[in-house]
VMD Tcl script that builds the backbone (N, CA, C; Angstrom):
set m [mol new atoms 552]
animate dup $m
set s [atomselect $m all]
$s set {name element resname resid chain x y z} {
  {N N MET 1 A -20.211 47.858 -81.465}
  {CA C MET 1 A -19.890 46.442 -81.446}
  {C C MET 1 A -18.503 46.180 -82.014}
  {N N PHE 2 A -18.131 46.941 -83.034}
  {CA C PHE 2 A -16.841 46.703 -83.676}
  {C C PHE 2 A -15.683 47.151 -82.795}
  {N N ASN 3 A -15.974 47.939 -81.765}
  {CA C ASN 3 A -14.932 48.401 -80.847}
  {C C ASN 3 A -14.738 47.445 -79.678}
  {N N LEU 4 A -15.526 46.387 -79.633}
  {CA C LEU 4 A -15.489 45.460 -78.507}
  {C C LEU 4 A -14.093 44.885 -78.277}
  {N N ILE 5 A -13.434 44.479 -79.316}
  {CA C ILE 5 A -12.096 43.891 -79.174}
  {C C ILE 5 A -11.109 44.944 -78.689}
  {N N LYS 6 A -11.202 46.152 -79.236}
  {CA C LYS 6 A -10.304 47.228 -78.804}
  {C C LYS 6 A -10.556 47.612 -77.343}
  {N N GLU 7 A -11.832 47.575 -76.933}
  {CA C GLU 7 A -12.171 47.883 -75.541}
  {C C GLU 7 A -11.591 46.838 -74.599}
  {N N LYS 8 A -11.593 45.594 -75.009}
  {CA C LYS 8 A -11.104 44.502 -74.164}
  {C C LYS 8 A -9.588 44.333 -74.245}
  {N N GLU 9 A -8.940 45.039 -75.169}
  {CA C GLU 9 A -7.493 44.907 -75.303}
  {C C GLU 9 A -6.785 45.310 -74.010}
  {N N SER 10 A -7.355 46.264 -73.276}
  {CA C SER 10 A -6.739 46.659 -72.005}
  {C C SER 10 A -6.761 45.492 -71.013}
  {N N GLU 11 A -7.820 44.667 -71.056}
  {CA C GLU 11 A -7.860 43.492 -70.176}
  {C C GLU 11 A -6.785 42.478 -70.579}
  {N N PHE 12 A -6.587 42.311 -71.887}
  {CA C PHE 12 A -5.520 41.414 -72.350}
  {C C PHE 12 A -4.161 41.929 -71.872}
  {N N ASN 13 A -3.956 43.241 -71.989}
  {CA C ASN 13 A -2.689 43.831 -71.557}
  {C C ASN 13 A -2.509 43.720 -70.048}
  {N N SER 14 A -3.601 43.825 -69.299}
  {CA C SER 14 A -3.478 43.713 -67.846}
  {C C SER 14 A -3.077 42.292 -67.442}
  {N N VAL 15 A -3.480 41.286 -68.219}
  {CA C VAL 15 A -3.039 39.906 -67.950}
  {C C VAL 15 A -1.523 39.820 -68.119}
  {N N LEU 16 A -1.003 40.438 -69.169}
  {CA C LEU 16 A 0.451 40.443 -69.388}
  {C C LEU 16 A 1.168 41.179 -68.247}
  {N N ASP 17 A 0.640 42.334 -67.851}
  {CA C ASP 17 A 1.266 43.104 -66.774}
  {C C ASP 17 A 1.260 42.314 -65.468}
  {N N PHE 18 A 0.128 41.667 -65.184}
  {CA C PHE 18 A 0.054 40.864 -63.965}
  {C C PHE 18 A 1.068 39.726 -64.004}
  {N N PHE 19 A 1.198 39.074 -65.149}
  {CA C PHE 19 A 2.146 37.977 -65.283}
  {C C PHE 19 A 3.576 38.469 -65.027}
  {N N LYS 20 A 3.915 39.640 -65.570}
  {CA C LYS 20 A 5.256 40.193 -65.337}
  {C C LYS 20 A 5.503 40.428 -63.859}
  {N N ARG 21 A 4.512 41.025 -63.175}
  {CA C ARG 21 A 4.668 41.286 -61.738}
  {C C ARG 21 A 4.719 39.975 -60.955}
  {N N ASP 22 A 3.899 39.013 -61.367}
  {CA C ASP 22 A 3.816 37.740 -60.668}
  {C C ASP 22 A 5.141 36.982 -60.726}
  {N N ILE 23 A 5.760 36.925 -61.888}
  {CA C ILE 23 A 7.002 36.153 -62.009}
  {C C ILE 23 A 8.212 36.930 -61.500}
  {N N ALA 24 A 8.060 38.224 -61.275}
  {CA C ALA 24 A 9.186 38.998 -60.742}
  {C C ALA 24 A 9.568 38.504 -59.358}
  {N N SER 25 A 8.617 37.905 -58.648}
  {CA C SER 25 A 8.907 37.416 -57.304}
  {C C SER 25 A 9.698 36.109 -57.311}
  {N N LEU 26 A 9.785 35.442 -58.458}
  {CA C LEU 26 A 10.602 34.226 -58.541}
  {C C LEU 26 A 12.071 34.629 -58.504}
  {N N ARG 27 A 12.808 34.004 -57.634}
  {CA C ARG 27 A 14.192 34.446 -57.464}
  {C C ARG 27 A 15.108 33.918 -58.562}
  {N N THR 28 A 16.097 34.724 -58.842}
  {CA C THR 28 A 17.052 34.348 -59.881}
  {C C THR 28 A 18.476 34.303 -59.334}
  {N N GLY 29 A 18.601 34.283 -58.004}
  {CA C GLY 29 A 19.931 34.240 -57.403}
  {C C GLY 29 A 20.439 35.611 -56.997}
  {N N ARG 30 A 19.714 36.670 -57.371}
  {CA C ARG 30 A 20.096 38.033 -57.008}
  {C C ARG 30 A 18.963 38.663 -56.225}
  {N N ALA 31 A 19.295 39.504 -55.267}
  {CA C ALA 31 A 18.291 40.175 -54.446}
  {C C ALA 31 A 17.503 41.174 -55.292}
  {N N ASN 32 A 16.196 41.129 -55.129}
  {CA C ASN 32 A 15.296 42.038 -55.829}
  {C C ASN 32 A 14.144 42.313 -54.874}
  {N N LEU 33 A 13.838 43.581 -54.621}
  {CA C LEU 33 A 12.817 43.922 -53.638}
  {C C LEU 33 A 11.452 43.334 -53.968}
  {N N VAL 34 A 11.195 43.060 -55.225}
  {CA C VAL 34 A 9.908 42.494 -55.626}
  {C C VAL 34 A 9.701 41.115 -55.001}
  {N N MET 35 A 10.788 40.425 -54.686}
  {CA C MET 35 A 10.692 39.089 -54.096}
  {C C MET 35 A 9.928 39.104 -52.773}
  {N N LEU 36 A 9.913 40.243 -52.098}
  {CA C LEU 36 A 9.281 40.338 -50.784}
  {C C LEU 36 A 7.903 40.983 -50.836}
  {N N ASP 37 A 7.407 41.267 -52.030}
  {CA C ASP 37 A 6.117 41.945 -52.165}
  {C C ASP 37 A 4.954 41.170 -51.563}
  {N N GLY 38 A 4.999 39.868 -51.604}
  {CA C GLY 38 A 3.877 39.066 -51.116}
  {C C GLY 38 A 3.882 38.832 -49.613}
  {N N VAL 39 A 4.906 39.299 -48.906}
  {CA C VAL 39 A 5.014 39.048 -47.467}
  {C C VAL 39 A 4.067 39.981 -46.710}
  {N N GLN 40 A 3.179 39.376 -45.915}
  {CA C GLN 40 A 2.219 40.130 -45.103}
  {C C GLN 40 A 2.556 39.907 -43.628}
  {N N VAL 41 A 2.683 40.999 -42.880}
  {CA C VAL 41 A 3.053 40.938 -41.477}
  {C C VAL 41 A 1.825 41.266 -40.627}
  {N N GLU 42 A 1.548 40.407 -39.647}
  {CA C GLU 42 A 0.440 40.693 -38.741}
  {C C GLU 42 A 0.977 41.572 -37.613}
  {N N ALA 43 A 0.653 42.849 -37.699}
  {CA C ALA 43 A 1.110 43.814 -36.699}
  {C C ALA 43 A -0.041 44.754 -36.382}
  {N N TYR 44 A -0.175 45.094 -35.129}
  {CA C TYR 44 A -1.217 46.022 -34.677}
  {C C TYR 44 A -2.612 45.471 -34.978}
  {N N GLY 45 A -2.752 44.138 -34.999}
  {CA C GLY 45 A -4.050 43.507 -35.190}
  {C C GLY 45 A -4.514 43.356 -36.629}
  {N N VAL 46 A -3.720 43.798 -37.599}
  {CA C VAL 46 A -4.093 43.665 -39.010}
  {C C VAL 46 A -2.889 43.198 -39.825}
  {N N LEU 47 A -3.183 42.675 -41.014}
  {CA C LEU 47 A -2.102 42.283 -41.928}
  {C C LEU 47 A -1.616 43.513 -42.683}
  {N N ASN 48 A -0.328 43.689 -42.705}
  {CA C ASN 48 A 0.292 44.811 -43.411}
  {C C ASN 48 A 1.351 44.280 -44.357}
  {N N PRO 49 A 1.558 44.963 -45.493}
  {CA C PRO 49 A 2.695 44.569 -46.335}
  {C C PRO 49 A 3.992 44.821 -45.566}
  {N N LEU 50 A 4.991 44.036 -45.854}
  {CA C LEU 50 A 6.266 44.147 -45.149}
  {C C LEU 50 A 6.816 45.564 -45.179}
  {N N ASN 51 A 6.738 46.221 -46.340}
  {CA C ASN 51 A 7.317 47.566 -46.447}
  {C C ASN 51 A 6.505 48.632 -45.709}
  {N N ALA 52 A 5.332 48.266 -45.148}
  {CA C ALA 52 A 4.547 49.210 -44.356}
  {C C ALA 52 A 4.987 49.215 -42.894}
  {N N VAL 53 A 5.662 48.152 -42.453}
  {CA C VAL 53 A 6.093 48.081 -41.057}
  {C C VAL 53 A 7.610 48.104 -40.904}
  {N N ALA 54 A 8.334 48.088 -42.029}
  {CA C ALA 54 A 9.796 48.039 -41.947}
  {C C ALA 54 A 10.432 48.655 -43.182}
  {N N ASN 55 A 11.652 49.104 -42.994}
  {CA C ASN 55 A 12.465 49.566 -44.115}
  {C C ASN 55 A 13.137 48.325 -44.709}
  {N N VAL 56 A 12.943 48.115 -45.996}
  {CA C VAL 56 A 13.521 46.955 -46.664}
  {C C VAL 56 A 14.560 47.469 -47.655}
  {N N SER 57 A 15.791 46.985 -47.524}
  {CA C SER 57 A 16.842 47.417 -48.439}
  {C C SER 57 A 17.677 46.217 -48.867}
  {N N ILE 58 A 18.406 46.404 -49.933}
  {CA C ILE 58 A 19.297 45.359 -50.436}
  {C C ILE 58 A 20.687 45.659 -49.886}
  {N N ALA 59 A 21.186 44.752 -49.031}
  {CA C ALA 59 A 22.496 44.954 -48.414}
  {C C ALA 59 A 23.614 44.667 -49.408}
  {N N ASP 60 A 23.460 43.607 -50.167}
  {CA C ASP 60 A 24.399 43.246 -51.227}
  {C C ASP 60 A 23.624 42.396 -52.233}
  {N N PRO 61 A 24.234 41.984 -53.332}
  {CA C PRO 61 A 23.461 41.255 -54.350}
  {C C PRO 61 A 22.793 39.974 -53.862}
  {N N ARG 62 A 23.191 39.463 -52.703}
  {CA C ARG 62 A 22.640 38.198 -52.229}
  {C C ARG 62 A 21.956 38.312 -50.866}
  {N N SER 63 A 21.669 39.534 -50.397}
  {CA C SER 63 A 20.993 39.645 -49.098}
  {C C SER 63 A 20.172 40.931 -48.977}
  {N N PHE 64 A 19.155 40.832 -48.110}
  {CA C PHE 64 A 18.292 41.956 -47.779}
  {C C PHE 64 A 18.531 42.341 -46.332}
  {N N LEU 65 A 18.250 43.591 -46.007}
  {CA C LEU 65 A 18.294 44.056 -44.635}
  {C C LEU 65 A 16.934 44.667 -44.330}
  {N N ILE 66 A 16.260 44.143 -43.311}
  {CA C ILE 66 A 14.922 44.593 -42.950}
  {C C ILE 66 A 14.996 45.207 -41.555}
  {N N THR 67 A 14.667 46.495 -41.469}
  {CA C THR 67 A 14.706 47.211 -40.202}
  {C C THR 67 A 13.300 47.709 -39.884}
  {N N PRO 68 A 12.624 47.070 -38.902}
  {CA C PRO 68 A 11.261 47.496 -38.564}
  {C C PRO 68 A 11.244 48.926 -38.005}
  {N N TRP 69 A 10.180 49.663 -38.334}
  {CA C TRP 69 A 10.029 51.025 -37.821}
  {C C TRP 69 A 9.850 50.964 -36.308}
  {N N ASP 70 A 9.110 49.969 -35.836}
  {CA C ASP 70 A 8.827 49.770 -34.418}
  {C C ASP 70 A 9.502 48.460 -34.009}
  {N N LYS 71 A 10.426 48.550 -33.073}
  {CA C LYS 71 A 11.182 47.352 -32.667}
  {C C LYS 71 A 10.279 46.277 -32.067}
  {N N GLY 72 A 9.063 46.637 -31.638}
  {CA C GLY 72 A 8.138 45.679 -31.044}
  {C C GLY 72 A 7.554 44.694 -32.048}
  {N N VAL 73 A 7.667 44.967 -33.316}
  {CA C VAL 73 A 7.086 44.069 -34.325}
  {C C VAL 73 A 8.140 43.172 -34.990}
  {N N ILE 74 A 9.356 43.185 -34.476}
  {CA C ILE 74 A 10.412 42.409 -35.128}
  {C C ILE 74 A 10.089 40.906 -35.124}
  {N N LYS 75 A 9.487 40.404 -34.040}
  {CA C LYS 75 A 9.115 38.977 -34.000}
  {C C LYS 75 A 8.014 38.682 -35.016}
  {N N ALA 76 A 7.061 39.606 -35.185}
  {CA C ALA 76 A 5.982 39.414 -36.166}
  {C C ALA 76 A 6.555 39.423 -37.579}
  {N N VAL 77 A 7.550 40.281 -37.825}
  {CA C VAL 77 A 8.193 40.339 -39.143}
  {C C VAL 77 A 8.924 39.024 -39.405}
  {N N GLU 78 A 9.664 38.552 -38.403}
  {CA C GLU 78 A 10.393 37.295 -38.553}
  {C C GLU 78 A 9.424 36.137 -38.809}
  {N N LYS 79 A 8.318 36.092 -38.068}
  {CA C LYS 79 A 7.315 35.042 -38.245}
  {C C LYS 79 A 6.730 35.094 -39.658}
  {N N ALA 80 A 6.430 36.296 -40.146}
  {CA C ALA 80 A 5.855 36.448 -41.495}
  {C C ALA 80 A 6.841 35.960 -42.549}
  {N N LEU 81 A 8.115 36.238 -42.375}
  {CA C LEU 81 A 9.133 35.799 -43.328}
  {C C LEU 81 A 9.266 34.274 -43.327}
  {N N VAL 82 A 9.184 33.665 -42.153}
  {CA C VAL 82 A 9.254 32.204 -42.065}
  {C C VAL 82 A 8.033 31.595 -42.741}
  {N N GLU 83 A 6.837 32.152 -42.459}
  {CA C GLU 83 A 5.600 31.620 -43.037}
  {C C GLU 83 A 5.523 31.828 -44.545}
  {N N ALA 84 A 6.207 32.865 -45.058}
  {CA C ALA 84 A 6.190 33.131 -46.495}
  {C C ALA 84 A 6.923 32.037 -47.265}
  {N N ASN 85 A 7.787 31.288 -46.570}
  {CA C ASN 85 A 8.485 30.147 -47.164}
  {C C ASN 85 A 9.201 30.535 -48.459}
  {N N LEU 86 A 10.027 31.575 -48.368}
  {CA C LEU 86 A 10.732 32.071 -49.539}
  {C C LEU 86 A 12.015 31.308 -49.828}
  {N N GLY 87 A 12.454 30.502 -48.872}
  {CA C GLY 87 A 13.684 29.741 -49.075}
  {C C GLY 87 A 14.933 30.545 -48.759}
  {N N PHE 88 A 14.776 31.656 -48.028}
  {CA C PHE 88 A 15.914 32.495 -47.664}
  {C C PHE 88 A 16.389 32.128 -46.267}
  {N N GLY 89 A 17.677 32.412 -46.002}
  {CA C GLY 89 A 18.192 32.288 -44.652}
  {C C GLY 89 A 17.774 33.527 -43.871}
  {N N ILE 90 A 17.195 33.326 -42.678}
  {CA C ILE 90 A 16.678 34.433 -41.882}
  {C C ILE 90 A 17.505 34.536 -40.607}
  {N N MET 91 A 18.129 35.701 -40.392}
  {CA C MET 91 A 18.914 35.931 -39.187}
  {C C MET 91 A 18.390 37.166 -38.473}
  {N N ASN 92 A 17.900 36.970 -37.261}
  {CA C ASN 92 A 17.427 38.080 -36.438}
  {C C ASN 92 A 18.626 38.645 -35.698}
  {N N GLU 93 A 18.960 39.890 -35.976}
  {CA C GLU 93 A 20.133 40.511 -35.364}
  {C C GLU 93 A 19.726 41.450 -34.227}
  {N N GLY 94 A 18.538 41.243 -33.669}
  {CA C GLY 94 A 18.086 42.056 -32.541}
  {C C GLY 94 A 17.212 43.217 -32.974}
  {N N ASP 95 A 17.813 44.175 -33.689}
  {CA C ASP 95 A 17.043 45.339 -34.133}
  {C C ASP 95 A 16.745 45.309 -35.630}
  {N N LYS 96 A 17.295 44.321 -36.311}
  {CA C LYS 96 A 17.039 44.176 -37.748}
  {C C LYS 96 A 17.121 42.703 -38.125}
  {N N ILE 97 A 16.608 42.406 -39.299}
  {CA C ILE 97 A 16.634 41.032 -39.803}
  {C C ILE 97 A 17.387 41.014 -41.120}
  {N N ARG 98 A 18.283 40.072 -41.240}
  {CA C ARG 98 A 19.042 39.910 -42.477}
  {C C ARG 98 A 18.545 38.644 -43.174}
  {N N LEU 99 A 18.185 38.792 -44.445}
  {CA C LEU 99 A 17.778 37.656 -45.272}
  {C C LEU 99 A 18.896 37.380 -46.257}
  {N N THR 100 A 19.353 36.145 -46.311}
  {CA C THR 100 A 20.377 35.795 -47.289}
  {C C THR 100 A 19.785 34.838 -48.310}
  {N N ILE 101 A 20.122 35.064 -49.543}
  {CA C ILE 101 A 19.636 34.235 -50.636}
  {C C ILE 101 A 20.654 33.127 -50.870}
  {N N PRO 102 A 20.254 31.882 -50.656}
  {CA C PRO 102 A 21.208 30.787 -50.886}
  {C C PRO 102 A 21.459 30.606 -52.377}
  {N N ASP 103 A 22.590 29.985 -52.673}
  {CA C ASP 103 A 22.881 29.665 -54.065}
  {C C ASP 103 A 21.800 28.733 -54.599}
  {N N LEU 104 A 21.436 28.945 -55.846}
  {CA C LEU 104 A 20.454 28.066 -56.476}
  {C C LEU 104 A 21.140 26.798 -56.957}
  {N N THR 105 A 20.596 25.669 -56.544}
  {CA C THR 105 A 21.096 24.399 -57.067}
  {C C THR 105 A 20.341 24.100 -58.358}
  {N N GLN 106 A 20.803 23.120 -59.084}
  {CA C GLN 106 A 20.112 22.742 -60.319}
  {C C GLN 106 A 18.680 22.304 -60.004}
  {N N GLU 107 A 18.515 21.596 -58.895}
  {CA C GLU 107 A 17.175 21.146 -58.489}
  {C C GLU 107 A 16.277 22.352 -58.187}
  {N N ASN 108 A 16.824 23.352 -57.480}
  {CA C ASN 108 A 16.045 24.568 -57.189}
  {C C ASN 108 A 15.672 25.294 -58.477}
  {N N ARG 109 A 16.607 25.367 -59.388}
  {CA C ARG 109 A 16.341 26.050 -60.659}
  {C C ARG 109 A 15.210 25.357 -61.423}
  {N N LEU 110 A 15.246 24.035 -61.464}
  {CA C LEU 110 A 14.198 23.288 -62.165}
  {C C LEU 110 A 12.850 23.466 -61.471}
  {N N ASP 111 A 12.866 23.533 -60.141}
  {CA C ASP 111 A 11.630 23.765 -59.391}
  {C C ASP 111 A 11.074 25.165 -59.693}
  {N N LEU 112 A 11.955 26.148 -59.785}
  {CA C LEU 112 A 11.512 27.513 -60.116}
  {C C LEU 112 A 10.951 27.583 -61.532}
  {N N VAL 113 A 11.556 26.850 -62.449}
  {CA C VAL 113 A 11.038 26.818 -63.828}
  {C C VAL 113 A 9.652 26.172 -63.844}
  {N N LYS 114 A 9.461 25.150 -63.003}
  {CA C LYS 114 A 8.151 24.506 -62.913}
  {C C LYS 114 A 7.107 25.511 -62.392}
  {N N LYS 115 A 7.478 26.285 -61.369}
  {CA C LYS 115 A 6.567 27.317 -60.845}
  {C C LYS 115 A 6.287 28.377 -61.916}
  {N N LEU 116 A 7.314 28.724 -62.669}
  {CA C LEU 116 A 7.160 29.694 -63.751}
  {C C LEU 116 A 6.152 29.184 -64.777}
  {N N ASN 117 A 6.261 27.910 -65.140}
  {CA C ASN 117 A 5.332 27.331 -66.108}
  {C C ASN 117 A 3.905 27.285 -65.573}
  {N N ASP 118 A 3.755 27.021 -64.263}
  {CA C ASP 118 A 2.418 27.041 -63.655}
  {C C ASP 118 A 1.806 28.440 -63.751}
  {N N ARG 119 A 2.609 29.444 -63.478}
  {CA C ARG 119 A 2.107 30.824 -63.544}
  {C C ARG 119 A 1.791 31.226 -64.981}
  {N N LEU 120 A 2.581 30.716 -65.933}
  {CA C LEU 120 A 2.292 30.973 -67.343}
  {C C LEU 120 A 0.940 30.382 -67.716}
  {N N GLU 121 A 0.682 29.168 -67.259}
  {CA C GLU 121 A -0.599 28.523 -67.578}
  {C C GLU 121 A -1.768 29.296 -66.981}
  {N N LYS 122 A -1.605 29.814 -65.772}
  {CA C LYS 122 A -2.665 30.627 -65.159}
  {C C LYS 122 A -2.915 31.887 -65.979}
  {N N ALA 123 A -1.851 32.493 -66.481}
  {CA C ALA 123 A -2.001 33.691 -67.310}
  {C C ALA 123 A -2.716 33.352 -68.616}
  {N N ARG 124 A -2.372 32.217 -69.196}
  {CA C ARG 124 A -3.045 31.799 -70.437}
  {C C ARG 124 A -4.524 31.523 -70.192}
  {N N ILE 125 A -4.844 30.959 -69.046}
  {CA C ILE 125 A -6.250 30.719 -68.694}
  {C C ILE 125 A -6.988 32.045 -68.596}
  {N N SER 126 A -6.349 33.039 -67.999}
  {CA C SER 126 A -6.970 34.371 -67.903}
  {C C SER 126 A -7.217 34.959 -69.290}
  {N N LEU 127 A -6.247 34.788 -70.180}
  {CA C LEU 127 A -6.438 35.270 -71.552}
  {C C LEU 127 A -7.622 34.563 -72.209}
  {N N ARG 128 A -7.711 33.259 -72.017}
  {CA C ARG 128 A -8.817 32.512 -72.619}
  {C C ARG 128 A -10.167 32.953 -72.057}
  {N N GLN 129 A -10.196 33.279 -70.775}
  {CA C GLN 129 A -11.452 33.738 -70.180}
  {C C GLN 129 A -11.910 35.053 -70.807}
  {N N VAL 130 A -10.986 35.967 -71.015}
  {CA C VAL 130 A -11.340 37.233 -71.656}
  {C C VAL 130 A -11.776 36.961 -73.093}
  {N N ARG 131 A -11.057 36.075 -73.786}
  {CA C ARG 131 A -11.418 35.732 -75.159}
  {C C ARG 131 A -12.826 35.149 -75.226}
  {N N GLU 132 A -13.146 34.233 -74.318}
  {CA C GLU 132 A -14.472 33.616 -74.315}
  {C C GLU 132 A -15.563 34.647 -74.030}
  {N N GLU 133 A -15.270 35.607 -73.174}
  {CA C GLU 133 A -16.234 36.670 -72.890}
  {C C GLU 133 A -16.519 37.480 -74.159}
  {N N VAL 134 A -15.469 37.846 -74.875}
  {CA C VAL 134 A -15.631 38.613 -76.110}
  {C C VAL 134 A -16.341 37.775 -77.169}
  {N N LYS 135 A -15.944 36.508 -77.292}
  {CA C LYS 135 A -16.591 35.622 -78.275}
  {C C LYS 135 A -18.083 35.482 -77.988}
  {N N GLY 136 A -18.423 35.409 -76.714}
  {CA C GLY 136 A -19.827 35.310 -76.329}
  {C C GLY 136 A -20.604 36.551 -76.738}
  {N N LYS 137 A -19.988 37.711 -76.584}
  {CA C LYS 137 A -20.658 38.959 -76.972}
  {C C LYS 137 A -20.801 39.051 -78.490}
  {N N ILE 138 A -19.803 38.559 -79.207}
  {CA C ILE 138 A -19.894 38.552 -80.683}
  {C C ILE 138 A -21.026 37.627 -81.117}
  {N N SER 139 A -21.099 36.440 -80.532}
  {CA C SER 139 A -22.168 35.489 -80.886}
  {C C SER 139 A -23.535 36.056 -80.523}
  {N N GLN 140 A -23.609 36.722 -79.374}
  {CA C GLN 140 A -24.877 37.319 -78.957}
  {C C GLN 140 A -25.304 38.402 -79.943}
  {N N ALA 141 A -24.359 39.216 -80.385}
  {CA C ALA 141 A -24.675 40.272 -81.355}
  {C C ALA 141 A -25.139 39.655 -82.680}
  {N N PHE 142 A -24.516 38.536 -83.067}
  {CA C PHE 142 A -24.938 37.859 -84.298}
  {C C PHE 142 A -26.352 37.298 -84.133}
  {N N ASN 143 A -26.606 36.664 -82.997}
  {CA C ASN 143 A -27.937 36.095 -82.738}
  {C C ASN 143 A -29.010 37.173 -82.672}
  {N N ASP 144 A -28.642 38.357 -82.175}
  {CA C ASP 144 A -29.585 39.473 -82.086}
  {C C ASP 144 A -29.685 40.239 -83.397}
  {N N LYS 145 A -28.984 39.739 -84.429}
  {CA C LYS 145 A -28.994 40.344 -85.772}
  {C C LYS 145 A -28.392 41.752 -85.790}
  {N N GLU 146 A -27.472 42.020 -84.848}
  {CA C GLU 146 A -26.792 43.316 -84.830}
  {C C GLU 146 A -25.630 43.334 -85.819}
  {N N ILE 147 A -25.062 42.157 -86.082}
  {CA C ILE 147 A -23.969 42.060 -87.054}
  {C C ILE 147 A -24.259 40.917 -88.016}
  {N N ALA 148 A -23.667 41.017 -89.194}
  {CA C ALA 148 A -23.828 39.979 -90.213}
  {C C ALA 148 A -22.861 38.829 -89.939}
  {N N GLU 149 A -23.104 37.709 -90.617}
  {CA C GLU 149 A -22.276 36.527 -90.416}
  {C C GLU 149 A -20.823 36.794 -90.821}
  {N N ASP 150 A -20.629 37.530 -91.909}
  {CA C ASP 150 A -19.262 37.869 -92.339}
  {C C ASP 150 A -18.532 38.647 -91.259}
  {N N ASN 151 A -19.209 39.615 -90.644}
  {CA C ASN 151 A -18.599 40.411 -89.583}
  {C C ASN 151 A -18.290 39.552 -88.356}
  {N N LYS 152 A -19.177 38.607 -88.080}
  {CA C LYS 152 A -18.952 37.707 -86.938}
  {C C LYS 152 A -17.648 36.946 -87.132}
  {N N PHE 153 A -17.470 36.349 -88.322}
  {CA C PHE 153 A -16.253 35.571 -88.568}
  {C C PHE 153 A -15.014 36.463 -88.613}
  {N N ARG 154 A -15.150 37.672 -89.158}
  {CA C ARG 154 A -14.022 38.600 -89.199}
  {C C ARG 154 A -13.612 39.004 -87.778}
  {N N LEU 155 A -14.607 39.310 -86.935}
  {CA C LEU 155 A -14.314 39.689 -85.551}
  {C C LEU 155 A -13.685 38.531 -84.778}
  {N N GLU 156 A -14.180 37.318 -84.994}
  {CA C GLU 156 A -13.611 36.159 -84.301}
  {C C GLU 156 A -12.171 35.902 -84.745}
  {N N LYS 157 A -11.888 36.096 -86.034}
  {CA C LYS 157 A -10.518 35.926 -86.519}
  {C C LYS 157 A -9.609 37.005 -85.932}
  {N N GLU 158 A -10.112 38.242 -85.912}
  {CA C GLU 158 A -9.346 39.342 -85.327}
  {C C GLU 158 A -9.054 39.059 -83.847}
  {N N LEU 159 A -10.046 38.545 -83.147}
  {CA C LEU 159 A -9.885 38.201 -81.734}
  {C C LEU 159 A -8.854 37.093 -81.556}
  {N N ASP 160 A -8.940 36.052 -82.366}
  {CA C ASP 160 A -7.990 34.945 -82.265}
  {C C ASP 160 A -6.563 35.390 -82.577}
  {N N ASP 161 A -6.412 36.298 -83.546}
  {CA C ASP 161 A -5.085 36.834 -83.872}
  {C C ASP 161 A -4.518 37.610 -82.684}
  {N N LEU 162 A -5.367 38.418 -82.042}
  {CA C LEU 162 A -4.926 39.193 -80.885}
  {C C LEU 162 A -4.512 38.266 -79.739}
  {N N VAL 163 A -5.315 37.259 -79.465}
  {CA C VAL 163 A -5.001 36.314 -78.386}
  {C C VAL 163 A -3.707 35.566 -78.704}
  {N N SER 164 A -3.507 35.216 -79.964}
  {CA C SER 164 A -2.280 34.538 -80.364}
  {C C SER 164 A -1.053 35.426 -80.115}
  {N N LYS 165 A -1.166 36.716 -80.444}
  {CA C LYS 165 A -0.056 37.654 -80.205}
  {C C LYS 165 A 0.230 37.781 -78.710}
  {N N LYS 166 A -0.830 37.843 -77.904}
  {CA C LYS 166 A -0.648 37.968 -76.450}
  {C C LYS 166 A -0.029 36.693 -75.875}
  {N N ASN 167 A -0.422 35.527 -76.384}
  {CA C ASN 167 A 0.188 34.271 -75.941}
  {C C ASN 167 A 1.672 34.220 -76.303}
  {N N ASP 168 A 2.000 34.725 -77.499}
  {CA C ASP 168 A 3.410 34.789 -77.905}
  {C C ASP 168 A 4.198 35.720 -76.982}
  {N N ALA 169 A 3.575 36.843 -76.609}
  {CA C ALA 169 A 4.237 37.791 -75.698}
  {C C ALA 169 A 4.459 37.139 -74.335}
  {N N LEU 170 A 3.467 36.403 -73.842}
  {CA C LEU 170 A 3.629 35.689 -72.574}
  {C C LEU 170 A 4.787 34.688 -72.655}
  {N N LYS 171 A 4.869 33.977 -73.761}
  {CA C LYS 171 A 5.934 32.982 -73.929}
  {C C LYS 171 A 7.300 33.647 -73.968}
  {N N GLU 172 A 7.389 34.812 -74.623}
  {CA C GLU 172 A 8.663 35.548 -74.659}
  {C C GLU 172 A 9.100 35.956 -73.260}
  {N N ILE 173 A 8.152 36.480 -72.478}
  {CA C ILE 173 A 8.451 36.898 -71.103}
  {C C ILE 173 A 8.903 35.689 -70.290}
  {N N ARG 174 A 8.197 34.573 -70.457}
  {CA C ARG 174 A 8.533 33.346 -69.740}
  {C C ARG 174 A 9.914 32.844 -70.128}
  {N N ASP 175 A 10.223 32.861 -71.422}
  {CA C ASP 175 A 11.526 32.385 -71.893}
  {C C ASP 175 A 12.660 33.234 -71.323}
  {N N GLN 176 A 12.454 34.548 -71.248}
  {CA C GLN 176 A 13.479 35.433 -70.698}
  {C C GLN 176 A 13.697 35.137 -69.212}
  {N N LYS 177 A 12.597 34.951 -68.483}
  {CA C LYS 177 A 12.711 34.657 -67.047}
  {C C LYS 177 A 13.388 33.297 -66.837}
  {N N GLU 178 A 13.058 32.305 -67.678}
  {CA C GLU 178 A 13.699 30.999 -67.562}
  {C C GLU 178 A 15.208 31.128 -67.793}
  {N N ALA 179 A 15.597 31.939 -68.754}
  {CA C ALA 179 A 17.023 32.153 -69.023}
  {C C ALA 179 A 17.698 32.783 -67.793}
  {N N ASP 180 A 17.014 33.731 -67.132}
  {CA C ASP 180 A 17.562 34.358 -65.931}
  {C C ASP 180 A 17.710 33.336 -64.800}
  {N N ILE 181 A 16.707 32.470 -64.647}
  {CA C ILE 181 A 16.735 31.470 -63.584}
  {C C ILE 181 A 17.847 30.455 -63.822}
  {N N MET 182 A 17.988 30.013 -65.059}
  {CA C MET 182 A 18.962 28.963 -65.364}
  {C C MET 182 A 20.395 29.476 -65.494}
  {N N ALA 183 A 20.569 30.797 -65.580}
  {CA C ALA 183 A 21.925 31.360 -65.662}
  {C C ALA 183 A 22.654 31.123 -64.352}
  {N N ILE 184 A 23.886 30.706 -64.455}
  {CA C ILE 184 A 24.656 30.394 -63.230}
  {C C ILE 184 A 25.519 31.577 -62.860}
}
mol reanalyze $m
mol bondsrecalc $m
mol representation Tube
mol addrep $m
């Protein structure tokens, strides 16, 4: 029972890792391959990740070059990029597609910060869900007389301290990403 918090620490860490991956797709004015991770292309009757049907490379700091392995899926790739609504300029050059990242306006930057804050809140909700699961198990163990009342309060305090540290870590990650977004 006393290892319960340590066992669940990996779930807390996975929330942080997911948050890092999730916000990596928010653009900061520079090309980053992670920005295209969520793009799914319908090719050969199934949805495929973009990098499964095309070579994706960074042409320069503000553009991507996408070269499909099979030239027959170039329209499907273009359609998937349009539907992904990434805010990039899409140019079909016949055998490849060039994506250009437009300059971020102040309005775009504020919108990205708003999306960042929404994703932060989702991550915090995930942390709270794991915390509530652990708290429920601690209360159940107390009700079943497996642990004493002192141990229950000690475990709950230890849990709250851990959740507080993870929330601080999330805020640090968010603050760094906001600084990247707002940098001109």
